C-alpha positions in Angstrom: 175.1 223.8 293.7 177.5 224.7 291.2 179.4 221.9 289.4 181.0 221.8 285.9 181.4 219.2 283.7 185.1 218.9 282.7 185.5 217.6 279.2 188.8 216.2 277.9 188.9 216.4 274.0 191.8 216.6 271.5 192.8 220.2 270.2 193.7 218.2 267.2 189.8 217.1 266.6 187.3 218.6 264.2 186.6 222.1 264.9 182.3 221.1 265.3 183.0 218.8 267.5 185.2 221.8 270.3 181.5 223.7 269.2 179.3 220.9 270.3 181.3 220.5 273.3 180.9 224.5 274.1 177.5 224.2 273.6 177.1 221.2 275.8 178.2 222.7 278.4 177.0 225.8 278.2 173.7 223.5 277.6 174.7 222.2 281.4 175.4 225.6 282.6 172.0 226.9 282.0 170.2 223.7 283.2 172.1 224.6 286.5 171.3 228.1 286.5 167.5 227.4 286.0 167.4 224.4 288.5 169.0 227.3 291.1 166.3 230.2 289.6 163.8 227.6 290.6 164.9 226.9 293.9 165.6 230.3 294.7 161.8 231.0 293.4 160.9 228.5 295.9 162.8 230.2 298.4 161.1 233.6 298.0 157.4 232.0 297.4 157.8 230.4 300.9 159.4 233.9 302.6 156.6 235.6 300.4 153.9 233.4 302.2 155.7 233.7 305.5 155.4 237.7 305.2 152.0 237.3 304.5 150.6 235.8 306.9 152.8 238.0 309.8 151.4 240.7 307.7 147.9 239.2 308.3 148.5 238.6 312.2 149.7 242.2 312.6 147.3 243.2 310.7 144.5 241.9 312.8 146.2 242.4 316.3 146.2 246.1 314.7 142.3 245.9 313.9 142.0 244.4 317.6 144.0 247.5 319.3 142.1 249.9 316.9 139.1 248.6 318.3 140.1 248.8 321.7 141.6 252.3 321.6 138.2 253.5 319.9 136.2 252.0 323.0 138.9 253.5 325.4 138.1 256.6 323.5 134.6 256.5 323.8 134.7 255.6 327.9 137.1 258.6 328.2 135.0 260.8 326.6 131.8 259.8 328.3 134.2 260.4 331.5 134.8 263.5 330.7 131.5 264.6 329.9 130.2 263.4 333.4 133.2 265.2 334.7 132.2 268.3 332.9 128.8 268.0 334.0 129.5 267.5 337.8 131.6 270.6 337.5 129.4 272.6 336.6 127.1 271.0 339.2 129.7 271.9 342.0 130.4 275.5 340.8 126.3 276.1 340.7 126.1 274.2 344.5 128.9 276.7 345.2 127.6 279.9 344.2 124.0 278.6 345.6 125.9 278.2 349.0 127.7 281.6 349.0 124.3 283.3 348.3 122.9 281.5 351.2 125.7 282.2 353.3 125.7 285.9 352.5 121.9 286.3 353.3 122.3 284.4 356.4 125.1 286.9 357.2 122.8 289.8 356.3 119.8 287.9 358.6 122.3 287.2 361.4 123.5 291.4 361.1 119.7 292.5 361.0 118.9 290.1 364.1 121.4 291.8 366.0 120.5 295.5 365.1 117.0 294.4 366.1 118.5 293.0 369.5 120.2 295.9 370.2 117.1 297.9 369.6 114.5 296.1 371.9 115.5 296.7 375.4 114.1 293.3 376.9 114.3 290.9 374.0 114.9 287.5 376.5 112.7 288.9 378.7 109.9 290.4 377.6 106.6 290.4 379.8 108.4 289.9 383.2 107.7 292.1 385.5 109.3 291.1 389.1 112.2 289.6 390.7 111.5 285.8 390.6 110.1 285.6 386.8 113.4 287.6 385.8 115.4 284.6 387.9 113.5 281.8 386.7 113.1 282.8 383.1 116.8 283.4 383.6 117.4 280.0 384.5 115.3 278.6 381.6 117.0 280.8 378.9 120.8 279.6 380.0 119.1 275.3 380.2 118.3 276.6 376.5 121.3 278.8 375.5 123.9 277.5 376.8 126.9 276.2 374.8 127.2 273.1 376.5 124.0 272.3 374.9 122.6 271.2 371.6 122.3 274.3 369.7 123.8 276.8 372.1 125.2 279.8 371.4 128.5 282.3 373.3 127.2 285.3 371.7 123.3 284.6 372.7 124.3 283.6 376.1 126.6 286.7 376.3 123.1 288.9 374.9 121.3 286.9 377.7 123.7 287.9 381.1 124.3 291.4 379.5 119.6 291.9 379.4 119.9 290.4 383.0 122.2 292.1 383.7 120.5 295.6 383.3 117.1 294.3 384.5 118.4 293.8 387.7 119.8 297.0 388.2 116.8 298.6 387.0 114.7 296.7 389.7 117.2 296.9 392.2 118.6 293.7 392.8 122.1 292.5 393.6 
């Protein structure tokens, strides 16, 4: 808000009046500038206060987010540790299963070798044709693949041994 005061005076007047007039005008101009500076200072103070409020709100929001992120980081680290522990446990279990599988294969191989070595594994102690047929039916009821716990390989061994014993006893 700039305004100037114009003063009409006569040049023929006293030179001191001219200086007074200039001083008066300069004083008015300085007061106007002071007023403008005061207004500007007030605006800047308001802007500073607004900025400080925004800064505080942003800082509090930032603090909240940092806390949330640190909690999420802690949770993630705990979950990661659990995953690592479970993966180690699974690896141990897998190795144990593999060892058990290998041991089972060895036992099965030994059982097959033992089965081929003994001539009469399923029909041990049978000395008659009637006992042979009876034992054969009982074994098929137990080891037939359609039954629970049945096994094709065992039935084949039973059939092979039964045929060999039928020939040995002279049965058709």
